[in-house]
DSSP file (Angstrom, degrees, kcal/mol; ACC not computed):
  #  RESIDUE AA STRUCTURE BP1 BP2  ACC     N-H-->O    O-->H-N    N-H-->O    O-->H-N    TCO  KAPPA ALPHA  PHI   PSI    X-CA   Y-CA   Z-CA
    1    1 A M     >        0   0    0      0, 0.0     4,-2.1     0, 0.0     5,-0.2   0.000 360.0 360.0 360.0 -45.8    0.0    0.0    0.0
    2    2 A R  H  >  +     0   0    0      1,-0.2     4,-2.3     2,-0.2     5,-0.2   0.856 360.0  54.5 -64.6 -33.9    2.8    2.4    0.9
    3    3 A M  H  > S+     0   0    0      2,-0.2     4,-2.5     1,-0.2    -1,-0.2   0.921 108.9  48.8 -65.2 -42.4    4.5    1.8   -2.4
    4    4 A Y  H  > S+     0   0    0      2,-0.2     4,-2.0     1,-0.2    -2,-0.2   0.874 110.6  50.2 -65.6 -35.9    1.3    2.7   -4.3
    5    5 A L  H  X S+     0   0    0     -4,-2.1     4,-2.3     2,-0.2     5,-0.2   0.931 111.2  49.0 -67.4 -45.8    0.9    5.8   -2.3
    6    6 A T  H  X S+     0   0    0     -4,-2.3     4,-2.3     1,-0.2    -2,-0.2   0.885 111.5  49.5 -59.9 -40.6    4.5    6.9   -3.0
    7    7 A A  H  X S+     0   0    0     -4,-2.5     4,-2.2     2,-0.2    -1,-0.2   0.888 110.5  50.3 -68.0 -36.7    4.0    6.2   -6.7
    8    8 A A  H  X S+     0   0    0     -4,-2.0     4,-2.6     2,-0.2    -2,-0.2   0.915 110.4  49.4 -62.5 -44.7    0.8    8.2   -6.8
    9    9 A I  H  X S+     0   0    0     -4,-2.3     4,-2.5     1,-0.2    -2,-0.2   0.931 111.9  49.4 -64.2 -46.5    2.5   11.2   -5.0
   10   10 A L  H  X S+     0   0    0     -4,-2.3     4,-2.3    -5,-0.2    -1,-0.2   0.899 111.7  48.2 -60.8 -39.2    5.4   11.0   -7.5
   11   11 A L  H  X S+     0   0    0     -4,-2.2     4,-2.4     2,-0.2    -2,-0.2   0.925 111.1  49.0 -70.3 -42.9    3.1   10.9  -10.5
   12   12 A I  H  X S+     0   0    0     -4,-2.6     4,-2.5     2,-0.2    -2,-0.2   0.901 112.2  50.5 -59.9 -41.9    1.0   13.8   -9.3
   13   13 A S  H  X S+     0   0    0     -4,-2.5     4,-2.0     2,-0.2    -2,-0.2   0.922 110.6  48.5 -57.9 -49.5    4.2   15.8   -8.6
   14   14 A A  H  X S+     0   0    0     -4,-2.3     4,-2.3     1,-0.2    -2,-0.2   0.892 111.6  50.0 -61.4 -43.0    5.5   15.1  -12.1
   15   15 A L  H  X S+     0   0    0     -4,-2.4     4,-1.8     1,-0.2    -2,-0.2   0.918 110.3  48.8 -62.0 -46.4    2.2   16.1  -13.6
   16   16 A S  H  X S+     0   0    0     -4,-2.5     4,-0.6     1,-0.2    -1,-0.2   0.841 111.1  50.9 -71.5 -29.5    2.0   19.4  -11.7
   17   17 A L  H >< S+     0   0    0     -4,-2.0     3,-0.7     2,-0.2    -1,-0.2   0.903 110.8  48.3 -70.2 -38.2    5.6   20.3  -12.7
   18   18 A S  H >< S+     0   0    0     -4,-2.3     3,-1.1     1,-0.2    -2,-0.2   0.832 106.3  57.1 -66.7 -29.2    4.9   19.6  -16.4
   19   19 A A  H 3< S+     0   0    0     -4,-1.8    -1,-0.2     1,-0.3    -2,-0.2   0.687 101.2  61.1 -74.5 -16.5    1.8   21.7  -16.2
   20   20 A Q  T << S+     0   0    0     -3,-0.7     2,-0.3    -4,-0.6    -1,-0.3   0.058  75.1 133.3 -95.0  26.2    4.1   24.5  -15.0
   21   21 A S    <   -     0   0    0     -3,-1.1    -3,-0.1     1,-0.2    -4,-0.0  -0.600  49.7-152.7 -84.2 134.3    6.1   24.6  -18.1
   22   22 A F        +     0   0    0     -2,-0.3    20,-0.2    89,-0.0    -1,-0.2   0.763  69.9  96.6 -72.0 -26.4    6.8   28.0  -19.7
   23   23 A T        +     0   0    0     18,-0.1     2,-0.3     2,-0.0    20,-0.2  -0.315  59.3  59.7 -71.1 147.8    7.1   26.5  -23.1
   24   24 A G  E    S-A   42   0A   0     18,-2.6    18,-2.9     2,-0.1     2,-0.5  -0.818  91.5 -45.3 130.4-169.4    4.2   26.5  -25.5
   25   25 A V  E     -A   41   0A   0    114,-0.5   114,-3.3    -2,-0.3     2,-0.4  -0.855  51.3-170.3-106.6 131.1    2.0   29.1  -27.1
   26   26 A W  E     -AB  40 138A   0     14,-3.2    14,-3.1    -2,-0.5     2,-0.6  -0.931  21.8-128.9-123.0 139.3    0.6   32.0  -25.1
   27   27 A R  E     -AB  39 137A   0    110,-3.7   110,-1.4    -2,-0.4     2,-0.3  -0.807  26.8-145.7 -89.0 123.0   -2.0   34.6  -25.9
   28   28 A T  E     -A   38   0A   0     10,-3.4     9,-2.8    -2,-0.6    10,-0.8  -0.632  10.8-160.1 -88.0 145.5   -0.7   38.1  -25.2
   29   29 A V  E     -A   36   0A   0     -2,-0.3     2,-0.3     7,-0.3   106,-0.3  -0.988  23.6-116.1-128.2 132.6   -3.0   40.8  -24.0
   30   30 A D     >  -     0   0    0      5,-2.8     4,-2.4    -2,-0.4     5,-0.2  -0.502  18.7-149.2 -66.6 125.8   -2.4   44.6  -24.2
   31   31 A D  T  4 S+     0   0    0     -2,-0.3    -1,-0.2     1,-0.2   102,-0.1   0.687  95.0  47.8 -72.8 -17.3   -2.2   45.9  -20.6
   32   32 A E  T  4 S+     0   0    0      3,-0.1    -1,-0.2     1,-0.1    -2,-0.1   0.827 127.0  20.3 -91.1 -32.9   -3.7   49.2  -21.7
   33   33 A T  T  4 S-     0   0    0      2,-0.2    -2,-0.2     0, 0.0     3,-0.1   0.622  90.1-131.4-110.6 -21.8   -6.7   48.1  -23.8
   34   34 A G     <  +     0   0    0     -4,-2.4     2,-0.4     1,-0.3    -3,-0.1   0.635  62.1 138.7  72.8  15.7   -7.2   44.6  -22.5
   35   35 A Q        -     0   0    0     -5,-0.2    -5,-2.8     1,-0.1    -1,-0.3  -0.750  61.6-109.5 -94.4 137.0   -7.4   43.5  -26.1
   36   36 A A  E     +A   29   0A   0     -2,-0.4    -7,-0.3    -7,-0.2     3,-0.1  -0.423  36.6 179.0 -63.6 137.1   -5.7   40.2  -27.3
   37   37 A K  E     -     0   0A   0     -9,-2.8    20,-2.4     1,-0.4    21,-0.8   0.781  48.1 -31.2-109.8 -42.3   -2.7   41.1  -29.4
   38   38 A S  E     -AC  28  56A   0    -10,-0.8   -10,-3.4    18,-0.3     2,-0.5  -0.990  49.9-103.8-167.5 164.0   -1.0   37.9  -30.5
   39   39 A N  E     -AC  27  55A   0     16,-2.6    15,-2.6    -2,-0.3    16,-1.5  -0.924  37.1-164.6 -99.7 133.3    0.0   34.4  -29.8
   40   40 A L  E     -AC  26  53A   0    -14,-3.1   -14,-3.2    -2,-0.5     2,-0.6  -0.978  11.3-143.5-123.9 129.9    3.6   34.0  -28.8
   41   41 A E  E     -AC  25  52A   0     11,-3.0    11,-2.1    -2,-0.4     2,-0.5  -0.850  12.4-157.5 -98.1 116.9    5.4   30.7  -28.8
   42   42 A I  E     +AC  24  51A   0    -18,-2.9   -18,-2.6    -2,-0.6     2,-0.3  -0.829  21.1 170.1 -92.1 132.2    8.0   30.4  -25.8
   43   43 A Y  E     - C   0  50A   0      7,-2.6     7,-2.8    -2,-0.5     2,-0.4  -0.943  29.9-125.4-138.5 157.7   10.7   27.8  -26.5
   44   44 A E  E     + C   0  49A   0     -2,-0.3     2,-0.3     5,-0.2     5,-0.2  -0.860  29.4 167.9-106.8 138.2   13.9   26.8  -24.9
   45   45 A A  E >   - C   0  48A   0      3,-2.9     3,-1.9    -2,-0.4    -2,-0.0  -0.938  68.7  -8.4-151.8 125.1   17.2   26.7  -26.8
   46   46 A G  T 3  S-     0   0    0     -2,-0.3     3,-0.1     1,-0.3    -2,-0.0   0.761 127.5 -54.5  63.8  25.7   20.7   26.3  -25.3
   47   47 A G  T 3  S+     0   0    0      1,-0.3    41,-0.4    40,-0.0    -1,-0.3   0.508 121.8  96.3  82.6   5.5   19.5   26.6  -21.7
   48   48 A K  E <   -C   45   0A   0     -3,-1.9    -3,-2.9    39,-0.1     2,-0.4  -0.817  68.9-126.2-121.2 162.5   17.8   30.0  -22.4
   49   49 A Y  E     +CD  44  86A   0     37,-2.5    37,-2.2    -2,-0.3     2,-0.3  -0.881  24.9 179.5-113.4 143.9   14.2   30.8  -23.3
   50   50 A Y  E     -C   43   0A   0     -7,-2.8    -7,-2.6    -2,-0.4     2,-0.4  -0.901  13.3-150.8-137.4 161.2   12.9   32.8  -26.2
   51   51 A G  E     -CD  42  83A   0     32,-2.2    31,-2.5    -2,-0.3    32,-1.9  -0.987  12.1-175.4-142.1 128.5    9.5   33.8  -27.5
   52   52 A K  E     -CD  41  81A   0    -11,-2.1   -11,-3.0    -2,-0.4     2,-0.4  -0.942  35.0-101.7-121.4 150.8    8.4   34.5  -31.1
   53   53 A V  E     +C   40   0A   0     27,-2.2    26,-2.9    24,-0.4   -13,-0.3  -0.525  35.3 174.9 -70.0 120.5    5.2   35.7  -32.6
   54   54 A A  E     -     0   0A   0    -15,-2.6     2,-0.3    -2,-0.4   -14,-0.2   0.719  68.3  -4.0 -94.3 -26.5    3.3   32.8  -34.0
   55   55 A K  E     -C   39   0A   0    -16,-1.5   -16,-2.6    22,-0.1    -1,-0.3  -0.947  59.4-133.4-162.6 138.6    0.1   34.8  -34.9
   56   56 A T  E     -C   38   0A   0     -2,-0.3   -18,-0.3   -18,-0.2   -19,-0.1  -0.761  16.9-167.4 -92.7 149.7   -1.2   38.4  -34.7
   57   57 A L        +     0   0    0    -20,-2.4   -19,-0.2    -2,-0.3   -20,-0.1   0.576  56.4  85.8-115.7 -16.3   -4.9   38.6  -33.5
   58   58 A R    >   -     0   0    0    -21,-0.8     3,-1.6     1,-0.1   -21,-0.0  -0.765  69.1-140.2 -94.9 135.0   -6.0   42.1  -34.1
   59   59 A P  T 3  S+     0   0    0      0, 0.0    -1,-0.1     0, 0.0    -3,-0.0   0.739 104.8  51.4 -59.6 -24.0   -7.4   42.9  -37.5
   60   60 A D  T 3  S+     0   0    0      2,-0.0    -2,-0.0    -3,-0.0    -3,-0.0   0.310  82.1 133.2 -94.1   4.3   -5.6   46.2  -37.5
   61   61 A A    <   -     0   0    0     -3,-1.6     2,-0.1     1,-0.1    -5,-0.1  -0.288  59.9-117.6 -63.9 136.6   -2.2   44.7  -36.6
   62   62 A K        -     0   0    0      1,-0.1    -1,-0.1     2,-0.0    -4,-0.1  -0.467  12.3-149.1 -70.5 148.8    0.7   45.9  -38.6
   63   63 A T  S    S+     0   0    0     -2,-0.1    14,-2.5    14,-0.1    15,-0.5   0.696  79.4  44.1 -90.6 -23.9    2.5   43.2  -40.6
   64   64 A H  B    S-J   76   0B   0     12,-0.3     2,-1.3    13,-0.1     3,-0.2  -0.914  84.3-117.0-126.4 147.4    6.0   44.8  -40.3
   65   65 A C        +     0   0    0     10,-2.6     9,-3.1     7,-0.3     3,-0.4  -0.670  35.9 170.0 -88.2  90.5    7.9   46.3  -37.5
   66   66 A E  S    S+     0   0    0     -2,-1.3    -1,-0.2     1,-0.2    36,-0.1   0.824  77.7  41.2 -71.9 -30.5    8.4   49.9  -38.5
   67   67 A K  S    S+     0   0    0     34,-0.5    -1,-0.2    -3,-0.2     6,-0.1   0.440  85.3 118.7 -97.0  -1.9    9.6   51.1  -35.1
   68   68 A C        -     0   0    0     -3,-0.4     2,-0.1     4,-0.2    37,-0.1  -0.327  61.8-122.8 -69.1 148.3   11.9   48.2  -34.2
   69   69 A P    >   -     0   0    0      0, 0.0     3,-1.4     0, 0.0     4,-0.3  -0.453  62.9 -14.9 -82.9 160.8   15.6   48.9  -33.7
   70   70 A G  G >  S-     0   0    0      1,-0.3     3,-1.5     2,-0.2    -2,-0.0  -0.075 127.5  -0.4  59.7-140.9   18.5   47.3  -35.6
   71   71 A E  G 3  S+     0   0    0      1,-0.3    -1,-0.3     3,-0.0    -3,-0.0   0.598 128.2  60.9 -64.1 -14.6   18.0   44.2  -37.6
   72   72 A R  G X  S+     0   0    0     -3,-1.4     3,-2.3     2,-0.1    -7,-0.3   0.621  73.7 120.9 -88.5 -14.7   14.3   43.9  -36.8
   73   73 A K  T <  S-     0   0    0     -3,-1.5    -7,-0.2    -4,-0.3    -6,-0.1  -0.303  89.4  -3.3 -57.2 131.1   13.4   47.2  -38.4
   74   74 A N  T 3  S+     0   0    0     -9,-3.1    -1,-0.3     1,-0.2    -8,-0.2   0.603 102.6 133.9  59.1  17.9   10.8   46.7  -41.2
   75   75 A Q    <   -     0   0    0     -3,-2.3   -10,-2.6   -10,-0.4    -1,-0.2  -0.555  67.8 -84.4 -90.2 159.1   10.9   43.0  -40.7
   76   76 A P  B     -J   64   0B   0      0, 0.0   -12,-0.3     0, 0.0    -1,-0.1  -0.367  29.1-146.6 -57.7 139.7    7.7   40.8  -40.5
   77   77 A I  S >  S+     0   0    0    -14,-2.5     3,-2.1     2,-0.1   -24,-0.4   0.895  81.1  79.8 -74.0 -42.0    6.2   40.7  -37.0
   78   78 A V  T 3  S+     0   0    0    -15,-0.5   -24,-0.2     1,-0.3     3,-0.1  -0.537 106.4  19.3 -68.7 125.0    5.0   37.1  -37.4
   79   79 A G  T 3  S+     0   0    0    -26,-2.9    -1,-0.3    -2,-0.3     2,-0.2   0.212  94.2 133.4  99.1 -14.8    8.0   34.9  -36.8
   80   80 A M    <   -     0   0    0     -3,-2.1   -27,-2.2   -27,-0.1     2,-0.6  -0.533  58.0-127.0 -76.9 134.2   10.0   37.7  -35.0
   81   81 A V  E     +D   52   0A   0     -2,-0.2   -29,-0.3   -29,-0.2     3,-0.1  -0.738  37.9 163.5 -81.2 116.1   11.7   36.8  -31.7
   82   82 A L  E     +     0   0A   0    -31,-2.5    17,-2.4    -2,-0.6     2,-0.5   0.565  61.1  61.1-107.5 -17.4   10.6   39.4  -29.1
   83   83 A L  E    S+DE  51  98A   0    -32,-1.9   -32,-2.2    15,-0.2     2,-0.3  -0.970  72.3 179.2-116.7 118.5   11.6   37.5  -26.0
   84   84 A V  E     - E   0  97A   0     13,-2.5    13,-1.8    -2,-0.5   -34,-0.1  -0.919  47.9  -4.7-128.7 148.8   15.4   36.8  -25.7
   85   85 A N  E    S+     0   0A   0     -2,-0.3     2,-0.3    11,-0.2   -35,-0.2   0.749  70.2 169.3  48.8  43.0   17.9   35.2  -23.3
   86   86 A M  E     -D   49   0A   0    -37,-2.2   -37,-2.5    10,-0.1     2,-0.4  -0.656  18.7-154.3 -83.1 138.8   15.5   34.5  -20.5
   87   87 A L  E     -F   94   0A   0      7,-2.8     7,-2.5    -2,-0.3     2,-0.8  -0.877  16.0-125.3-113.1 143.0   17.0   32.2  -17.8
   88   88 A L  E     +F   93   0A   0    -41,-0.4     2,-0.3    -2,-0.4     5,-0.2  -0.817  47.7 152.5 -88.9 113.1   14.9   30.0  -15.5
   89   89 A K  E >   -F   92   0A   0      3,-2.8     3,-1.9    -2,-0.8    -2,-0.1  -0.996  62.9  -2.0-143.9 135.6   15.9   31.0  -11.9
   90   90 A D  T 3  S-     0   0    0     -2,-0.3     3,-0.1     1,-0.3    -1,-0.1   0.765 128.5 -56.7  59.7  27.3   13.9   30.7   -8.7
   91   91 A G  T 3  S+     0   0    0      1,-0.3    22,-0.4    21,-0.0     2,-0.3   0.538 121.5  86.3  79.7   9.2   10.8   29.4  -10.6
   92   92 A M  E <  S-F   89   0A   0     -3,-1.9    -3,-2.8    20,-0.1     2,-0.5  -0.919  80.0-113.6-132.3 162.4   10.6   32.4  -13.0
   93   93 A L  E     +FG  88 111A   0     18,-2.6    18,-2.6    -2,-0.3     2,-0.3  -0.825  55.2 145.8 -88.3 131.9   12.1   33.5  -16.3
   94   94 A Q  E     +F   87   0A   0     -7,-2.5    -7,-2.8    -2,-0.5    16,-0.2  -0.941  31.0  56.1-156.7 175.6   14.3   36.4  -15.7
   95   95 A D  E    S+     0   0A   0     14,-0.5     2,-0.2    -2,-0.3    15,-0.1   0.618  88.9  96.9  69.0  15.4   17.6   38.3  -16.8
   96   96 A G  E     - G   0 109A   0     13,-0.9    13,-1.7    -9,-0.1     2,-0.3  -0.492  68.3-113.8-117.8-165.0   16.4   38.6  -20.4
   97   97 A D  E     -EG  84 108A   0    -13,-1.8   -13,-2.5    11,-0.2     2,-0.4  -0.902  11.2-153.0-132.3 157.3   14.6   41.2  -22.5
   98   98 A I  E     -EG  83 107A   0      9,-2.6     9,-2.4    -2,-0.3     2,-0.5  -0.991  12.9-141.9-132.8 141.2   11.4   41.7  -24.3
   99   99 A L  E     - G   0 106A   0    -17,-2.4     7,-0.2    -2,-0.4     3,-0.1  -0.868   1.5-152.8-103.3 131.9   10.7   43.9  -27.3
  100  100 A D  E  >> - G   0 105A   0      5,-2.5     4,-2.2    -2,-0.5     5,-1.2  -0.923   9.6-166.6 -94.5 107.9    7.5   46.0  -27.7
  101  101 A P  T  45S+     0   0    0      0, 0.0   -34,-0.5     0, 0.0    -1,-0.1   0.751  83.2  60.7 -68.8 -23.7    7.2   46.2  -31.5
  102  102 A E  T  45S+     0   0    0      1,-0.2    -2,-0.0     3,-0.1   -36,-0.0   0.858 119.9  25.7 -72.4 -35.2    4.5   48.9  -31.3
  103  103 A K  T  45S-     0   0    0     -3,-0.4    -1,-0.2     2,-0.2     3,-0.1   0.616 101.9-129.9-101.0 -16.7    6.9   51.3  -29.4
  104  104 A G  T  <5 +     0   0    0     -4,-2.2     2,-0.3     1,-0.2    -2,-0.0   0.811  62.0 129.0  73.1  29.0   10.2   49.8  -30.8
  105  105 A K  E   < -G  100   0A   0     -5,-1.2    -5,-2.5   -37,-0.1     2,-0.3  -0.930  54.3-132.1-126.8 145.0   11.8   49.5  -27.4
  106  106 A W  E     -G   99   0A   0     -2,-0.3     2,-0.3    -7,-0.2    -7,-0.2  -0.730  24.6-171.3 -88.4 139.8   13.6   46.8  -25.4
  107  107 A Y  E     -G   98   0A   0     -9,-2.4    -9,-2.6    -2,-0.3    20,-0.2  -0.953  29.3-111.4-125.8 146.4   12.7   46.1  -21.8
  108  108 A G  E     -GH  97 126A   0     18,-2.2    18,-2.9    -2,-0.3     2,-0.4  -0.428  47.7-152.2 -64.1 157.4   14.2   44.0  -19.0
  109  109 A C  E     -GH  96 125A   0    -13,-1.7   -13,-0.9    16,-0.2   -14,-0.5  -0.992  28.8-178.5-147.4 145.0   11.8   41.2  -18.3
  110  110 A K  E     - H   0 124A   0     14,-1.9    14,-2.9    -2,-0.4     2,-0.4  -0.987  12.1-172.1-134.2 141.5   10.5   38.8  -15.7
  111  111 A I  E     +GH  93 123A   0    -18,-2.6   -18,-2.6    -2,-0.3     2,-0.3  -1.000  12.7 157.1-134.8 133.6    7.8   36.1  -16.2
  112  112 A W  E     - H   0 122A   0     10,-2.0    10,-3.5    -2,-0.4     2,-0.2  -0.978  42.5 -91.3-148.6 165.4    6.2   33.9  -13.6
  113  113 A F  E     - H   0 121A   0    -22,-0.4     8,-0.2    -2,-0.3     3,-0.1  -0.510  40.9-110.6 -79.4 139.5    3.0   31.9  -13.2
  114  114 A K    >   -     0   0    0      6,-2.5     3,-1.9     3,-0.5     6,-0.2  -0.483  56.9 -85.8 -61.1 136.1    0.0   33.4  -11.6
  115  115 A P  T 3  S-     0   0    0      0, 0.0    -1,-0.1     0, 0.0    -3,-0.0  -0.199 109.4  -1.1 -53.4 130.9   -0.3   31.7   -8.2
  116  116 A N  T 3  S+     0   0    0     -3,-0.1    -2,-0.1     1,-0.1    -3,-0.0   0.730 113.4  98.8  60.0  28.0   -2.3   28.4   -8.4
  117  117 A D    X   +     0   0    0     -3,-1.9     3,-1.4     3,-0.1    -3,-0.5  -0.740  44.3 179.3-142.2  91.6   -2.9   28.9  -12.2
  118  118 A P  T 3  S+     0   0    0      0, 0.0    -1,-0.1     0, 0.0   -97,-0.1   0.465  83.5  60.1 -74.2   3.7   -0.5   27.0  -14.6
  119  119 A N  T 3  S+     0   0    0     -5,-0.1    19,-2.3     1,-0.1     2,-0.4   0.281  94.6  68.1-112.2   8.7   -2.3   28.5  -17.6
  120  120 A T  E <   - I   0 137A   0     -3,-1.4    -6,-2.5    17,-0.2     2,-0.4  -0.990  62.1-161.9-130.8 125.8   -1.7   32.2  -16.8
  121  121 A L  E     -HI 113 136A   0     15,-3.5    15,-2.0    -2,-0.4     2,-0.6  -0.836  13.2-143.3-104.1 143.2    1.8   34.0  -17.0
  122  122 A I  E     -HI 112 135A   0    -10,-3.5   -10,-2.0    -2,-0.4     2,-0.5  -0.941  22.4-168.2 -99.1 119.7    2.5   37.3  -15.3
  123  123 A V  E     -HI 111 134A   0     11,-2.9    11,-3.1    -2,-0.6     2,-0.5  -0.949   4.8-174.0-116.7 120.9    4.8   39.2  -17.7
  124  124 A R  E     -HI 110 133A   0    -14,-2.9   -14,-1.9    -2,-0.5     2,-0.4  -0.967   7.5-162.6-122.7 122.9    6.6   42.3  -16.4
  125  125 A G  E     -HI 109 132A   0      7,-2.2     7,-1.8    -2,-0.5     2,-0.4  -0.861  13.9-157.6 -99.7 131.7    8.7   44.6  -18.6
  126  126 A Y  E     +HI 108 131A   0    -18,-2.9   -18,-2.2    -2,-0.4     2,-0.3  -0.868  22.8 177.7-117.8 144.2   11.1   47.0  -16.8
  127  127 A L  E >  S- I   0 130A   0      3,-2.7     3,-1.9    -2,-0.4   -20,-0.1  -0.856  75.0 -54.4-136.6 101.0   12.7   50.3  -17.9
  128  128 A G  T 3  S-     0   0    0     -2,-0.3    -1,-0.2     1,-0.3   -20,-0.1  -0.414 120.1 -19.9  56.9-133.6   14.7   51.5  -14.9
  129  129 A P  T 3  S+     0   0    0      0, 0.0     2,-0.3     0, 0.0    -1,-0.3   0.502 123.3  89.5 -84.1   1.2   12.4   51.7  -11.9
  130  130 A F  E <   + I   0 127A   0     -3,-1.9    -3,-2.7     2,-0.0     2,-0.3  -0.688  54.0 172.9 -95.9 147.9    9.3   51.8  -14.1
  131  131 A Y  E     - I   0 126A   0     -2,-0.3     2,-0.3    -5,-0.2    -5,-0.2  -0.981  23.4-151.0-149.3 162.1    7.4   48.6  -15.3
  132  132 A R  E     - I   0 125A   0     -7,-1.8    -7,-2.2    -2,-0.3     2,-0.4  -0.961  17.9-150.6-128.7 147.9    4.3   47.4  -17.1
  133  133 A T  E     - I   0 124A   0     -2,-0.3     2,-0.3    -9,-0.2    -9,-0.2  -0.976  12.9-178.3-126.3 136.1    2.6   44.1  -16.4
  134  134 A Q  E     - I   0 123A   0    -11,-3.1   -11,-2.9    -2,-0.4     2,-0.5  -0.857  20.4-137.5-125.3 160.4    0.6   41.9  -18.7
  135  135 A Y  E     - I   0 122A   0     -2,-0.3     2,-0.4  -106,-0.3   -13,-0.2  -0.987  20.3-167.3-121.2 120.4   -1.2   38.6  -18.1
  136  136 A W  E     - I   0 121A   0    -15,-2.0   -15,-3.5    -2,-0.5     2,-0.4  -0.910   6.5-150.1-109.6 136.8   -0.8   35.9  -20.9
  137  137 A T  E     -BI  27 120A   0   -110,-1.4  -110,-3.7    -2,-0.4   -17,-0.2  -0.853  23.7-104.5-109.3 146.4   -2.9   32.8  -21.1
  138  138 A R  E     -B   26   0A   0    -19,-2.3     2,-0.6    -2,-0.4  -112,-0.3  -0.380  26.4-139.0 -66.8 136.0   -2.0   29.5  -22.5
  139  139 A V              0   0    0   -114,-3.3  -114,-0.5     1,-0.1    -1,-0.1  -0.870 360.0 360.0 -95.0 124.0   -3.3   28.5  -25.9
  140  140 A N              0   0    0     -2,-0.6    -1,-0.1  -116,-0.1  -114,-0.1   0.433 360.0 360.0 -90.6 360.0   -4.4   24.9  -26.0
């Protein structure tokens, strides 16, 4: 009996850890308007996490990044990597950057799960002491 209980606890723990994966597709929502903006795919490569635009959701969305700096300027937004060099530390993604293609600016970034909700991310972009927070939901 004890062996079955231990196996069940291990299985439940493994399932809850896998449900807490940052990788996958997330629906981004504008923190100012509350409107869905895009689906962003977060993936892991070389021990770091990145995010690229999989799909835009607003009918009026621009197709190219007119305000983006450097090599991203005037490039297609779908497929563009906007989340770069994020490290998994202390249960959150941090120490990387996120690009706001509408403003053409990079921000420091931290991402963590909403407490008790493996399907909602809290995404915070920093510029010095100032920050903006968005809530992204998992796309199934």
